[in-house]
C-alpha positions as CSV (number, residue, x, y, z in Angstrom):
1,X,-24.4,207.3,0.3
2,X,-25.0,207.8,4.1
3,X,-27.4,210.4,5.4
4,X,-24.6,212.6,6.8
5,X,-22.9,212.7,3.4
6,X,-26.3,213.5,1.7
7,X,-26.8,216.4,4.1
8,X,-23.3,217.8,3.5
9,X,-23.8,217.5,-0.3
10,X,-27.2,219.3,-0.2
11,X,-25.7,222.0,2.1
12,X,-22.8,222.6,-0.3
13,X,-25.2,222.8,-3.2
14,X,-26.8,225.8,-1.5
15,X,-23.6,227.8,-1.7
16,X,-23.7,228.6,-5.5
17,X,-27.4,229.3,-5.1
18,X,-26.6,232.0,-2.5
19,X,-23.8,233.4,-4.6
20,X,-26.1,233.6,-7.6
21,X,-28.8,235.2,-5.5
22,X,-26.4,237.8,-4.1
23,X,-25.1,238.7,-7.5
24,X,-28.7,239.2,-8.8
25,X,-29.8,241.3,-5.8
26,X,-26.6,243.4,-5.9
27,X,-26.8,244.1,-9.6
28,X,-30.5,245.0,-9.5
29,X,-29.9,247.3,-6.5
30,X,-27.1,249.1,-8.4
31,X,-29.3,249.8,-11.5
32,X,-32.1,251.4,-9.4
33,X,-32.5,255.1,-10.1
34,X,-30.9,257.5,-7.7
35,X,-27.3,258.2,-6.5
36,X,-26.5,256.6,-3.1
37,X,-23.9,259.2,-2.3
38,X,-26.4,262.1,-3.1
39,X,-29.1,260.4,-1.0
40,X,-26.7,260.0,1.9
41,X,-25.6,263.6,1.9
42,X,-28.9,265.2,1.0
43,X,-29.9,267.5,-1.8
44,X,-28.0,270.5,-0.5
45,X,-24.6,268.9,-0.5
46,X,-21.9,270.3,-2.8
47,X,-20.9,268.3,-5.9
48,X,-17.3,268.0,-4.4
49,X,-18.7,266.4,-1.3
50,X,-20.8,264.0,-3.3
51,X,-17.9,263.0,-5.5
52,X,-15.7,262.5,-2.5
53,X,-18.3,260.1,-0.9
54,X,-18.7,258.3,-4.3
55,X,-15.0,257.6,-4.2
56,X,-15.2,256.5,-0.6
57,X,-18.1,254.2,-1.3
58,X,-16.4,252.8,-4.4
59,X,-19.2,253.8,-6.8
60,X,-16.7,254.7,-9.5
61,X,-15.3,251.1,-9.5
62,X,-16.6,248.5,-11.9
63,X,-19.7,246.7,-10.6
64,X,-17.7,243.4,-10.2
65,X,-15.3,245.2,-7.9
66,X,-18.1,246.7,-6.0
67,X,-19.7,243.3,-5.5
68,X,-16.5,241.7,-4.3
69,X,-16.0,244.5,-1.9
70,X,-19.5,244.1,-0.6
71,X,-19.2,240.3,-0.1
72,X,-15.9,240.8,1.7
73,X,-17.6,243.2,4.1
74,X,-20.6,240.9,4.4
75,X,-18.5,238.0,5.7
76,X,-17.0,240.4,8.3
77,X,-20.5,241.6,9.4
78,X,-20.3,244.9,7.5
79,X,-23.3,245.4,5.2
80,X,-22.9,249.1,4.8
81,X,-24.6,252.0,6.5
82,X,-28.4,252.5,6.3
83,X,-29.5,255.9,5.2
84,X,-32.7,255.6,7.2
85,X,-31.2,254.7,10.6
86,X,-27.5,255.8,10.0
87,X,-26.4,252.4,11.5
88,X,-24.8,249.3,10.0
89,X,-27.4,247.4,8.1
90,X,-26.2,244.1,9.8
91,X,-27.0,245.7,13.2
92,X,-30.4,246.8,12.0
93,X,-31.3,243.4,10.7
94,X,-30.2,241.8,14.0
95,X,-32.5,244.2,15.8
96,X,-35.6,243.9,13.5
97,X,-35.4,240.2,12.4
98,X,-36.2,238.6,15.7
99,X,-39.7,240.2,15.7
100,X,-40.3,238.8,12.2
101,X,-38.9,235.4,13.2
102,X,-41.1,235.2,16.2
103,X,-44.2,236.1,14.2
104,X,-43.6,233.5,11.4
105,X,-42.5,230.8,13.9
106,X,-45.6,231.2,16.1
107,X,-47.8,231.4,12.9
108,X,-46.3,228.1,11.6
109,X,-46.9,226.5,15.0
110,X,-50.5,227.5,14.9
111,X,-50.8,226.2,11.3
112,X,-49.3,222.8,12.3
113,X,-51.4,222.4,15.5
114,X,-54.7,223.1,13.7
115,X,-53.9,222.0,10.1
116,X,-52.8,218.4,10.8
117,X,-55.9,217.5,12.9
118,X,-58.1,219.1,10.2
119,X,-56.4,217.0,7.5
120,X,-56.7,213.8,9.6
121,X,-60.4,214.4,10.3
122,X,-61.0,215.1,6.6
123,X,-59.0,212.0,5.5
124,X,-60.9,209.7,7.9
125,X,-64.3,211.0,6.7
126,X,-63.8,211.3,2.9
127,X,-66.7,213.0,1.1
128,X,-68.6,213.4,4.3
129,X,-69.6,216.6,6.1
130,X,-66.3,216.9,8.0
131,X,-64.3,216.5,4.8
132,X,-66.4,219.0,2.9
133,X,-66.0,221.6,5.7
134,X,-62.3,221.0,5.8
135,X,-62.0,221.4,2.0
136,X,-64.1,224.6,2.1
137,X,-61.8,226.1,4.8
138,X,-58.7,225.1,2.8
139,X,-60.2,226.8,-0.3
140,X,-60.8,230.1,1.5
141,X,-57.5,229.9,3.4
142,X,-55.4,229.6,0.3
143,X,-57.4,232.0,-1.9
144,X,-58.0,234.8,0.5
145,X,-55.3,237.6,0.3
146,X,-53.3,237.9,3.5
147,X,-53.9,241.6,3.9
148,X,-57.7,241.2,3.4
149,X,-57.8,238.4,6.0
150,X,-55.7,240.6,8.4
151,X,-58.1,243.5,8.1
152,X,-61.2,241.3,8.6
153,X,-59.8,239.6,11.7
154,X,-58.5,242.9,13.0
155,X,-62.0,244.4,12.7
156,X,-63.7,241.4,14.3
157,X,-61.4,240.5,17.2
158,X,-59.8,243.9,18.0
159,X,-62.4,246.6,17.2
160,X,-65.7,244.8,17.3
161,X,-65.2,242.2,20.1
162,X,-62.3,243.9,21.8
163,X,-60.6,240.5,22.6
164,X,-57.1,241.2,21.3
165,X,-55.0,244.3,20.6
166,X,-55.1,245.7,17.1
167,X,-51.5,246.8,16.6
168,X,-48.1,246.8,18.2
169,X,-46.0,244.1,19.9
170,X,-46.4,244.7,23.6
171,X,-48.7,247.0,25.7
172,X,-46.5,247.3,28.8
173,X,-42.9,248.0,29.5
174,X,-40.8,245.6,27.4
175,X,-38.5,243.1,29.2
176,X,-34.7,243.5,28.9
177,X,-33.6,242.6,25.4
178,X,-31.7,239.3,25.3
179,X,-32.8,237.4,22.2
180,X,-35.1,240.0,20.7
181,X,-37.9,237.4,20.9
182,X,-40.4,239.1,23.2
183,X,-42.0,235.8,24.6
184,X,-38.6,234.3,25.4
185,X,-37.2,237.5,26.9
186,X,-40.2,238.0,29.1
187,X,-40.0,234.4,30.4
188,X,-36.2,234.7,31.0
189,X,-36.9,237.9,33.0
190,X,-39.8,236.1,34.8
191,X,-42.0,239.1,33.8
192,X,-45.3,237.3,33.3
193,X,-47.3,240.5,32.7
194,X,-45.0,241.3,29.8
195,X,-45.4,237.7,28.6
196,X,-49.2,237.9,28.6
197,X,-49.2,241.2,26.8
198,X,-46.7,240.0,24.2
199,X,-48.7,236.9,23.6
200,X,-52.0,238.8,23.3
201,X,-50.4,241.2,20.7
202,X,-48.9,238.2,18.9
203,X,-51.9,236.0,18.6
204,X,-53.9,237.9,16.0
205,X,-51.2,238.6,13.4
206,X,-49.8,235.1,13.9
207,X,-53.2,233.5,13.4
208,X,-53.7,235.6,10.3
209,X,-50.4,234.5,9.0
210,X,-51.2,230.9,9.8
211,X,-54.3,230.7,7.6
212,X,-52.7,229.9,4.3
213,X,-50.2,227.4,5.6
214,X,-52.8,225.8,7.8
215,X,-54.9,225.2,4.6
216,X,-51.9,223.8,2.8
217,X,-51.1,221.5,5.7
218,X,-54.7,220.3,6.0
219,X,-55.0,219.6,2.3
220,X,-51.7,217.7,2.1
221,X,-52.4,215.7,5.3
222,X,-55.8,214.8,3.9
223,X,-54.6,213.7,0.5
224,X,-51.6,211.7,2.0
225,X,-53.9,210.1,4.5
226,X,-56.4,209.0,1.9
227,X,-53.7,207.7,-0.4
228,X,-52.1,205.7,2.5
229,X,-55.4,204.3,3.6
230,X,-55.9,202.7,0.2
231,X,-52.7,200.7,0.4
232,X,-52.7,196.9,0.8
233,X,-51.0,196.9,4.2
234,X,-53.7,199.0,5.7
235,X,-56.4,196.6,4.4
236,X,-54.4,193.8,5.9
237,X,-54.3,195.5,9.2
238,X,-58.0,196.1,9.1
239,X,-58.5,192.4,8.3
240,X,-56.5,191.4,11.3
241,X,-58.9,193.1,13.6
242,X,-56.7,196.1,14.6
243,X,-59.0,199.1,15.6
244,X,-59.3,201.8,12.9
245,X,-58.1,204.7,15.1
246,X,-55.0,202.7,16.0
247,X,-54.2,202.1,12.4
248,X,-54.8,205.7,11.5
249,X,-52.6,207.2,14.2
250,X,-49.9,204.6,14.6
251,X,-49.3,203.5,11.0
252,X,-51.1,205.7,8.4
253,X,-50.1,209.1,10.0
254,X,-46.5,208.1,10.3
255,X,-46.3,206.8,6.8
256,X,-48.0,209.9,5.3
257,X,-46.1,212.5,7.4
258,X,-43.2,213.0,5.0
259,X,-45.2,215.0,2.5
260,X,-46.8,217.1,5.3
261,X,-43.3,217.9,6.7
262,X,-42.2,219.0,3.2
263,X,-45.2,221.4,2.9
264,X,-44.4,222.8,6.4
265,X,-40.8,223.5,5.5
266,X,-41.7,225.2,2.2
267,X,-44.5,227.2,3.7
268,X,-42.2,228.4,6.4
269,X,-40.0,230.0,3.7
270,X,-43.0,231.6,2.0
271,X,-44.3,233.0,5.3
272,X,-41.5,235.6,5.4
273,X,-43.0,237.1,2.3
274,X,-46.5,237.1,3.7
275,X,-45.2,238.6,7.0
276,X,-44.4,241.8,5.1
277,X,-48.1,242.5,4.5
278,X,-49.1,241.4,8.0
279,X,-46.5,243.5,9.7
280,X,-47.8,246.6,7.9
281,X,-51.5,246.0,8.8
282,X,-50.7,245.2,12.5
283,X,-47.9,247.8,12.8
284,X,-45.6,245.0,13.9
285,X,-42.0,246.4,14.4
286,X,-40.2,243.7,12.3
287,X,-38.1,243.5,9.2
288,X,-41.0,244.4,6.9
289,X,-41.4,247.9,8.2
290,X,-37.6,248.4,8.0
291,X,-37.7,247.2,4.4
292,X,-40.5,249.4,3.4
293,X,-38.8,252.4,4.9
294,X,-35.7,251.5,3.0
295,X,-37.5,251.2,-0.3
296,X,-39.3,254.6,0.2
297,X,-35.9,256.2,1.0
298,X,-34.1,254.4,-1.8
299,X,-31.7,253.1,0.9
300,X,-29.7,250.7,-1.3
301,X,-27.7,249.0,1.5
302,X,-30.8,248.3,3.5
303,X,-32.7,247.0,0.5
304,X,-29.9,244.6,-0.4
305,X,-29.7,243.4,3.2
306,X,-33.4,242.8,3.6
307,X,-33.6,241.0,0.3
308,X,-30.6,238.8,1.1
309,X,-32.2,237.8,4.4
310,X,-35.5,236.8,2.6
311,X,-33.5,234.9,0.0
312,X,-31.5,233.0,2.6
313,X,-34.7,232.0,4.4
314,X,-36.0,230.5,1.2
315,X,-32.7,228.7,0.6
316,X,-32.7,227.3,4.1
317,X,-36.3,226.2,3.7
318,X,-35.6,224.4,0.5
319,X,-32.5,222.8,2.1
320,X,-34.7,221.5,4.9
321,X,-37.1,220.1,2.4
322,X,-34.3,218.2,0.6
323,X,-33.0,216.9,3.9
324,X,-36.5,215.7,5.1
325,X,-37.0,213.9,1.8
326,X,-33.6,212.2,2.2
327,X,-34.4,211.2,5.8
328,X,-37.9,209.8,5.2
329,X,-37.2,208.3,1.7
330,X,-33.6,206.8,1.4
331,X,-34.3,206.4,-2.4
332,X,-33.8,210.1,-2.7
333,X,-30.2,209.9,-1.4
334,X,-29.3,207.1,-3.8
335,X,-31.3,208.2,-6.8
336,X,-28.6,210.3,-8.3
337,X,-26.0,207.6,-8.0
338,X,-28.2,204.9,-9.5
339,X,-29.0,206.7,-12.7
């Protein structure tokens, strides 16, 4: 099976997963306490008005019919009206999601840039001081709750040292909205003051978000590095007189990188869950705050929309993992056919 066929097969396999996820989310949302029609009209609305809106919303239809109507609207860009904003949920998600996407993407970039070198240093110095320090950092990075790390870093860098802003997304007038990504929009508008302000506001929450994946990446890079270093071909390269650093970076790192890429893709999916806590602590105007407001208001359409987006991010992350495995290890592509 060629790589292109493998990618198509894995992508198609994600469709039933999405359908199953949407059925589960829609069903759970419909059994939540509260009447969406009553919530939309308010407690003072007459029973006739509530019944009329129920008919309009299709709440008297069987749940299967409601689900099919929702999915038909979803593929037309209609996810229903949010009670908290009185706008289409799809429009709300397009507005709030870029802030969350920017946060988790920059957080993952920080995790990669710092985590891989930490893992390499630890792998090259097994059981020495550098390795012990790296493992200690990885332990704290994985075990420390995200909200607790956020509060500690906020107290240190924002309130005690005054180096970075404590909350918000930008401290000056925002650039014209093009993509919703503040760094990109400010560069497109050549507004470097806005870029500096947006970057300063982004660094602290992004670094906080990066701690756990950074620890994961460092641990995986270290273990893969050590495993690869013990293989026969590496000993042969050493015996031939090739310098150790050249072996490490040209051969060992490349051979061990598949596992690290897998962790990166998986952690990127998990970051959207961690981002919910980080956004609350840093008052980051992303999808998390929109989701929390929806939960507090029992805004069913918004709850379904936010949960679907989170689920899709996880599905895409797992799809990327499968594709990476197939790219770096052709045996994965053919394994199913050989059995």
